[in-house]
N, C-alpha and C positions, 0 to 999 in steps of 0.2 A: 504494500500500500504506500502511496506517495505521501510525503509529509508536506503540508501546506501551512499557511499562516494560521488557519483555524486550529489545526492540531497543536501548533506551537503555543497557543494560548490556553489549551485545555489542561486540566489537572490529569495526573496519571489515572485516577478513577474514571474520569470522563473519556479519556482515550481508550482505555481497556473496554469500557462499556460500549463505545461506538464500534470498535473492532469486533467485539463479540457479536453484536447485532448484525454487522455487515457480513460476517462469516456465516451466520445462521441464514440470512437471506440468500447468500451465494449458494449455499448447499441446497436450499429449497428450490431455487431457480434452475439449477443445473442438474439436480438429482445426484450430485456427487457426494461421496463420503469425505468429510474433512476431519482431519485430526489436528487439533491445536494443543500446544503445550503451554502450561502456565506455571509460574513460579509460586511457591508457597510463602506465606509470611512466617514469622518466627514463632507462631503459636505452639507447634509441637515441641520446640526446644524448651519452652517455659513450663511444660506440663510433666507430671510424673510419667504418664502414658504418652510415649512419643509418637504413637500412631497418628498419621495425619487424618484430618476430617475435611469435608467439603468446605466448612467455614474457614479453613486455613488457606484457601486460594487467595492469592494476593491481588489487591487493588480494586476488585469489583464483584459485587453480588450478581452482576449480569452473567458472569461465567457460569455460575450455578444455574441460573434461570434459563439460559439459552441452550445449554448442553443437553443432548439426549442421553449421553452417558459420561460419567466421570470415573476415571481409573486413577488410583493413588498407589504409590509404591512405598513400602516400609521395609527397612533392613534393621533388625535388632542389633546385628553386629556392627553397624555404623556407630551406635551409641555405646555398646558394650562389646569391645573387640574380643573378649574371652567368652562370648555367648555360646551356648550349646547349639544355637541356630546359625552358626557361621556358615556362609554359603547359601543361605536361604533368603528369599525376598517374598514378602506378602504383597500380592496383587489384590488391592482392595477395590471391588466394584462398589463405589460409594453412591452412585446414581445410575439407574438404568430405566429410562422412561417406559420401555415396553417389556420389562422383565425383572427378574429378581436381583437383589444385591447380595453380595457374598464376599468372602475372602478366600483366595486361592494361593497356596504356597507353592512357589516355583524355585528352582535352583538357579542361582546366577553364576554365569561363567564369563566374568569380565574380560578375561584374556581372549575370548571370542566375541565379545560385545553382544552377548545374548542371554536370554532367560530360557530355561528348559522346564518342561513338564517333569516333575519329580516321579510321577508314576510310570513314565515311559521307560521301556527297557533301554539299557545302555546301547548306544550306537557303536558299531565296530569301528576300530581305528582305521583311517584311510590308508 
């Protein structure tokens, strides 16, 4: 999206709200599936339970309102390096307009930049 004088005068909240709405309209007009990434605020860091929530999305409630689905990632070993859950990532389906919400635990393999289904059989080495 292009930056113009109008966006230069907008607050971060207003910019994110406008972008969120424009993406929602674009998806509806084109029938395309759009994936938008959003930064979290510092809410999880300040709580005992570090798992992110939809309310932790940074800068605008419009992200929550406009999204059909919201997926959040949580790694216990990020906060506790000696965690028994080292190598695991919780994929939190925090919002799903047409389906259930849930948490799915996957294995993270950062050396391959991927997440894997932990229930899948090991793939043979290439």
